[in-house]
N, C-alpha and C positions, 0 to 999 in steps of 0.2 A: 378309355379310363371309366365313365360315368357307370357304363354299362356292368360295372362292379360292383355299385352300390346298389343296395337293396332302394327300393322307392319308399316315400314316408308313409303312403297311404297302404301299401302292402304288410310292413314290419316295422312300425316306427323305431323301438329298442332296436333293433337289426340294421335300420339305416343309421341310427348314432354309431352305433359299434364302427359299421364301415365308413364314415365320415371321419371318425378318428382315427384306424388303422391307415386308411388310403392317402389322407390327406399327409400322415407321418406325421402325427401330435404327439403320439405316445403309443405304448404296446406293454403286455403284459409281462412281468419278470419274473424271477423263479420263486420271487416268496408271494405266496397267495395273497390276493388282497392288495398287493402293490402293483407300481405301476414307474415303467420307465417311460419318464418325459422327454421328447423327442427334440431336437433343435427349435424346429417351426413353434411347437405345442411352449416352448420354453421360455422363446423370443416372445408370444404374445404372454407369459405370464412375466415378462422382464416389462413390458411396457405398462402391464397393471402397476407394479413394483415399481417402477420410475414415476407415474403420475401422481398415486398416493403418495409414496414418501415425500414428495414435494409439497404435495398439499400438507401433509402431518407439520414436517418442519416449519411450514408458513404458517402454523396456526401455533409453534412454539414449544411443538413435540421433539425428542431426540432419540436415536435408536440405542439400545443397549442388549446383552444377551445375555440367557438363564440357562442353569442346567439343564441337559436332559430329561437327566435322572431326579425323581422326586421322591424324599421318603415317604414310605407309606401311612405312617403316623400322620403327616402332614394333611394326608385326605381325609382323615377323620375327625377335622378339626371343625368344620362347617358340614352340616347333617345333609342340608340340601343339594350340597354340592357333590358331596361323596355318593349320595343316592343317585343321582344325575349320572356320572361316570362308572361308577364300580362293575357294573357288565362290562364295559368298553375297555379297560385297563389290562394291558400287558405288564408282568410281572418278571422281574430280574431277581434270581434267588442267588444264584452264587454268582462267582467271580476268576473262574479258572475251568480249564479243561485238561484233560490228561490222555494220553496212550491206553487203549482199550489192551488190558492185560492179553488178550486173545489176540490182536495184532489186526483187528478190522475196521481200527479207523479210532477217533476220538470219541473219549464220553467226559459227561460232565464229573468234575473231581469231589465226591461226596466231602470231601474234607475242607471243600471249599465256600462252604454254604455263608451266606452273608447273615449277620446278626440280627439286621432291619432287613427287608424286602425294598428293593427299589421301584417305582413305579416309571414306567416311560410316559411321558409327559402327554396326556391327552388335552391339556391347556394347561395353563402356568401362574392362574393366582395364587396357588397355594406357596408355590417356592419365591413367588414374587414377593407376595403381602409379607414372608416372614423374611426377607430379603428389606421389606420399606420400613420394619421395625429398629434397623438399626441406621437406616437413611434420614427418617423424621425423628425429631426431635421439638422444633420450634415451628410456630405459624411462618417464621422465616422459611422454611424447607417446603413451602407449600405454593401454590401446586405443584407436585411432582408428578411431570406428563413424559413416560416413558411408552415408549412402543419397540418390539422386537419382530423381525422378519425371519420365521425359523419353521421347522416341520413339526409333525405333532403324530402320534400313533391312537387311532381309535378302533378297537377290534370289531370287523365287520364280518358278516357272515355272508352279504350277498353284495357283491362291487360291481361298479361300473366306473370305468375310467372316467376322472376329473369331478362327477358328480359325488360316489360315493366310495371312498378308498381306503384301508387301512393307514397308510401313510399318507398324509399330503401336505402342502405349503399354504403357508397362510402368514399372516400381519394379524399380532394381538397389541392391541395397546390396554394398558393398565395405569392407571391415574388415580392420585390422593390428591384430595382437597379439605379446605378447613370448613366449608359449609355446606350445607344440603344442595342450596339454589346451585352453588358452582359447581356439585357434581352432577346436578340435570342438565344444567347449560351445556355443560362438555358433552355429556351423552347425546343430546341433540345437536351439536353442532356435528358432530360426526357421523350422525345421521344421515345428515345435511349433505356432508361431504360423499358417505357414499351414494345419496340417490343422486346428485349431480353427475358424480362421474360416470355411473353406470349408465344415464339417460343421455348425457351430453358426449360422452367420448365411448361407449360401449353402444350408443343409439338402442339402446333396450328400456321401455319406457316404467315405471315403477308405480306400486302404489306404495305409498308410507303409510306406518300405523303401529301400535302398539300388539306387543301378544297378550295373551289370557294367561291367568295365574298359570292354568296345567301347560302351556308352551313356553314358557319363559326360560330363558337358561337357567341350570341348577344353580340357586345362590343369588339369582337377582331379585331387584326389589320391582321393576321393569325392564322388561326389553322391546328396543325399538328395531322395526325389520323393515327391510324391502323387499316386497314380493314380485314377482314378474311370471306373466305367461308364457310360456313354451306354446311351440307348435301343434302339439299335441292336447294343449289346451288345458294344460297339468300347471299348475305353481310350483315356482321353483323360489327357495328362500338366498335373495342373493348376500344379505350382508345384515350383521345386527350390532347394534350399541345398546350396552346395559349399563342401566345405573343400579348399580350394588349396595347403596343405602351404607351400612356401618358393616355388613354382617361379615365381611373378612375382617376390617378392623378390630372386631370384638374377638375372632376368634386366632388372630394372630396378636392380640393386645398391641395395637399399632397407635399411640397415643402421643398427643403435639401438647406444646405449653401454650395457649391462646394470647392475644396482644393484652389479656389482664392477668397473666401469670396463672392460668386454671388450666387444669389439663382437660382435653376433650378426644375422646375418639374420632378420629378422620373420618370421611366420606370418600366413597370410593366409585369408579367406573372400569367399565373392560368391552371391548370391541374390537370386532376384527370380521377381513375376509379372505377367502383362501381359493386355491383353484379350482373350487365349483365354479367361480364366473366364467373359467373357461366353457365349462360346459354348458354354460348360459348362452354365450357369444353362440356356440354351435348351434344350440337348440333351438335360437330365436330367428334366426339369419340365414341358414345352411340351404341348400335345396338338392333335387337329386343329382346333379353332376357335381356335387361338393360342398366345400367350405364356401362360407360367404363372409368376409370380413369390412367391417365399415373401417374404413380410411384412417381414424386416428387409430384403428388398434391393429392397424396390418405392419408387422415387421417391414415387409416391403410393400409398397404403393403400388409403383410404376413398374411394370419391366419392358423393357424394349427387346423386340424381338426380329432380329435380320431376317430376310425372305432372299429368297429360298438357305440362304446362308452367308456369313459374313464377308464382306470385304473390304477394303481400304477405303473405298468410299461409303458406305453406308456405316462403318465403324465410326469414321469422323463425325458424320452427321447424327450418329447416335449418341455420341460422349459428349457434342456439342447439346442435345435436347438436355442430357443428363446432369452437366456442369448448370445448364441455368435452372433445372427444378430443385436439384441439390442446397444452390443459393438460397431459393424460395422455401429450404428446410423439407422438404420431399424425399423421402427414400425413395431409390433408384436402382435397379440392377438391369444391366445390359449381359441378355443370354450370348455366350461366347461360343456356345456349346458346337461343334461340330460335326456331332455323329447322329445328333437328332433330329429327326423331319419338325418341319413347323408347325405341322396339324401335332404332333405328338405333344411338344410345348406347350402349344394352346392349350391342349387337354389338360398337363399339366398344371398348369396356372390356376386355370379353373378350378381344379381340386384344391390345389393351397389357397383360393379363395382370394387373387392377388385383386385390387381391386378395377388397377386398369392396365390393358396391355397395347403396344403401342408398337404397330407391326411397319417396315420398312422394307420394301422392295426396289427393286431396278427403276421398275417403271413408275412408280410413286414417288420418284425422287426427278425422274424425268418431267413428272407434271407438277414439282415442287409442292409434294401432301404425302401425308401417312394416313396410317389407318388408325384409329382409336376405339377401343373396343371396351364395351361395359360391363363389369361380371354382375352387377345387381340386377342389370335386365336384358342385356346379353346386346343391347344394341352396339351398332358401328358405323362411325363416321369417318368422311376424309376431312380431314384440316391440315392447310396450308400452313407448311413447315414455320414460316415467320409469326404464324400465329400461338404456334402448340406451347411455348413456355407462358404463354398467359390464361390458355384456355383450360389445360389440365389443373390449374391449382383451383381454380373455379368450378369444372366438375367434379374434382374431389370431394367440394363441398356440400355439392347437389346430389351424390351417392350417398355423403354423411345421413342428411338429411331426410332422402328417400328411404331410407333404410328405417331410421327412427320412423317415420310416416306410417310407414306399411307393416309397422309391428304394432304401434297405435292403435293404427285402424283395424287389426287384424282381433286386437283386446277388446276392441270395443264391442266388433261382431257378436263376441263371443262373450259378453258381460250381461250375467241376467238379473231381475229383481224379482224372483216371485215371492208370492204371499202366502202361499199354503204348503203344508206338507206334499201333497202329492204332486203338486209343480214343482215344487224344489228336488223330490227324486228322479221327477219323469226326465228334466232338463240334466241334472246329473248325471243320469245313466244313459242317455241318447244323445249330449251333446257334448256334457263338461263344461270346462269355462269358470269361470269367475260368478258365483250367485251371492248378491247382497240381500241377506235376509234377516229379518226379527231374530231374536234369542234372549231369552228371560235373564241372561246372567250368571244361570248356574252352571257349576261343573258338572253336576249330574247330568243335567240337558248336553252339553257340549259332549259328553263323554258317550251319551247312548246315540247322538246323531253319528259322532264315528266310527262307534260299533258297528250302526245299521246301515250307512253309506259308505263309510273308509273315506270321506270328507273330513277336513278339520277346519279351525276358522285360523284362517292363514294372520290374519290381525283385525284389531278394531281400528278404520283408517283414522287418519289424524284429523282430517276433514271431514269426519262423521257430520251429519247434519242432526239434530236432533229431530224426532219422527217419533211421535207416539202409536204404537201398533201393537201388534202378539206374536208372539215367540211363534215359530211356522210346526214347533215340535210339540211346546206343551200347552199354548194357549195362553200361557198368562203373558201380561206387559212388558212389553218392551220399549225403551225409548231411542233405541236408532238401528240399522241396518249393521252388521258385519260382515266381512268378507270371509266364506266358506269357498274350498275348491278341493280337487284331491291333489296332490303334490307329492313331488320327490324327495 
């Protein structure tokens, strides 16, 4: 099966598409730019959803659901917002079909034209803030901490499964606060939750930072981001949290009476991660033999494969091991398939990224051992039967840590600190990666660098140290380095 995957060194883009297809994560649909998420891909999304949903609820948020369709006039109320999304919107103009008089099928009924066109949501700020106007009257109604799990549609010309599709799944939080400081604290808290999840559960190291004005979310005052490095040394924006100020409150007239009985506009945030995280997972950890999943993200953490085929004695031992592991919270599958050979099964589970494989054969049982194979390093070892249920949980933790350290070391090896334009452009062209360089703080310089190199300022790192220098492009004074990279 691995031979069907293009190597990363040969064609990274095709390698990614091969992994998505061969591992059974997703496939193209009949609708251009949209994907069918297959069971394994959706199970990974459910892992993301379950963890983050619990974190949101732990921090006081509740789930709700808002309409898929948004009146076109709503998008006109916040100028920056509509400008940011106008080119990506799909528009519903009619509400009915009819049989074509010539008998050739159905056509749009011209008499069913909507009085006002509806937009399939590219994001939900406008419909939500129109709703919040009725929900918020007093400071007693604040803070309002709402999240929704939903799909959105942003019309894309060039698509790639998980990374950029017209329709995708995500969560979007929308909160309202009585003070500016509360809203900023909320945006930063969610930013921390995202970073902690991506690093500690997905085993992907990230850089935490704030976007420049030109890279902010449309309508935001500040956008906090986490940026990760993929194996082709490009950056991927893995999650964002936005401080919206009072922009949407002004646009939708959302006010409250404070504790002094004076009317004020509320302060807002929005934040989200999407199925793009599955793309990040693939591109950070996988290899030329298929998908590699960190144990905390794997729907199946351990697979037990009888060799050469199941019999009563082997299945009894397998069941005993599985029960012991399940009691420890580990997800286990016993492969009872009689039709496939063990070698085929091994390749299949390797392709699908199962972190650990346990092989049990007749000779193994005679010796009182089983064979355990790691997906991350391909190492195999024989472990005594009475030690397996203690050995495997510790090994899964070592795999989790190894994947994180491996990704972190890769990022470190591909992080550079150029001080001149020549070194900046040569590193970007020959090596890529993350480039921390001085910038004069102007949008003009930022745009020119992007135009000449296709590299963008991914973020101004939150841990940026004040460092007097000169901008690599303009030669003007700079107070610190920002993170540049080519990105998805």
